[in-house]
Residue, then its C-alpha position, 0 to 999 in steps of 0.5 A: m493528462p488522460y488525453l496524452p499518448k502513452w509514449l509521452i507519459k511513460p518516461f515521466a511515469k517511470p519513477y513511480v512504476a517498476g516496469e510491466t514485467l515480473d523481472s523488471v519489478l524484481d530488479q527494482v526490489g533488489k536495488i531497493n533492498k541493497q539500500g536497506f529498505k523493505t518493499t511491498i509489491d502490487i500487481l497493478g489492476e482493478h475490476v477484472i471483467n471475467v473469472n478467467e482474468a481473476l484466475e490469471v491474477k491469482k496465478a501471477y501473485c502466487n508466481l510473484y511469491d515464489r520469485l520473492d522467496l528466492i531473494g531472501e529479504d522481507n519483501t511482502v505483497s499487496l493486493k486489491l480484492s477487486h483484482l481477484g474478482l470481488e465485483l464478479d462474486p465475493l466468493l470467487a475473490e475469497k477463493n483466489l485470496n485463500s490460494i494466495i494466502e497459502k502461498s504467503k504462508s509457505t514462503g513466510l512473506g507477508l500479505t496486505i489486503d489493500m483498501e479500495k473505495s468506501d463501497f468496498t470497506d465493509i466487505t474488505l474488512k469482513i474478508y480480512f477477519k476471515a483471512q486473519k484466522q488462517h494466517s497471522g501474516v495477513g494485514t489490511v488498510l484503513q484510510s484516514y479520510l473516512h470518518r469511520s476509520l478510527d472506530d474500525l481501527k479500535a474494533l480491529d485491535s488485536e495482537n495479530l493486527h497488521l495495519r497500514i494507515c494511509k490518507g486515502i485516494y478515492r473521491e468520497s462524499p463529505l458525508i463520509a469523508f473529511q475533505g480538508a488536508a488538516e482534518i485528514r492529517q489529524n485523523f491519521f495522527d490519531m489513528a497512528k497513536t491508537l495503533m502504536t499504543g494498542r496491540g497491533y503493528a502499525c504501517l505508517a504510509t505517508h509522504d507528508i513530511t510534517l506528519i512524519d515529523r509529528l509521528e517521529a516525535f510521538i514515537e520518541n516521546n512515548n518510547i514506542p519500540s521500533n518493532k511496533f511500526e514501520f514507515q511506508t512510502l510509494l515508489g518514486v515520490p520525492m522525499g529528499n533524504r528523509l527515508h534514509e534519516l528514518k532508516e539510520k535511526g533504526y526504523a523500518v522503511r518499506i517502499y510500495i512498488p507497483y508494476g504491470q500492464s496497467w501502469f498508465e491508469y495508475s500513473l494518471r491517478r497518482l498525477e491527478e490526485n497528488p498535486a506534489i507529484i504533478s508539480y514534480v513530474l511537470g517540473n521534469l517535463f519542462r527541464r527536459 
């Protein structure tokens, strides 16, 4: 896939990326809101190479908040610290993040600090702890394939905790990460149980129907209030009618919408690391 020209990949990447411009993503957000779903928007890109690039990313996120505020719905923002300059200088990333947090507070819309590869876990959680003191609307992410994540979750537990649990997409060593699908799924479930019966708010980010069914059964059997959690999925991943079923039961469902110039790299990662998406995309290719 990486050797194919962008013009060939773009039609099949389209379901997973809301275009390259702010107007294109806001158009997608409006359509999704009309269906009764919430959204969180990510400007694609990681690992900026200079300070000016990091500052431009900060400005883009602040502008995104201004435009989302005009929509008047519960649409939040997700970002990566490496996109704000973390690898150049952690203090630069924090400064840029603080500016975005102020914009988040002024609009009343949430902010989630995405988790990246394991090298960044400690620094991301450190920055998150500081950010959470500034604004209760800031959340972060833990990945269930890391051995440490359940302990991290327990350490984070508080009334202000707003945490997304996902399986994880980066390739990690067996020394620090579960490698089997069943182990990763079980740890996700254990983390979700701990979070939903704790003091925080749970964002359950998965396309695994089997896991969703199990989570839903736990929610119903334990009378977990609907204001304690939400389900989250990536834009474009086929899930049949499952999201509408969750919504009809009164559960909040949020769609993660990426957009931007780095759509090609993002699309390749989605295709390479999720066999279900690969089969779906290739099926469309051969049907066309």
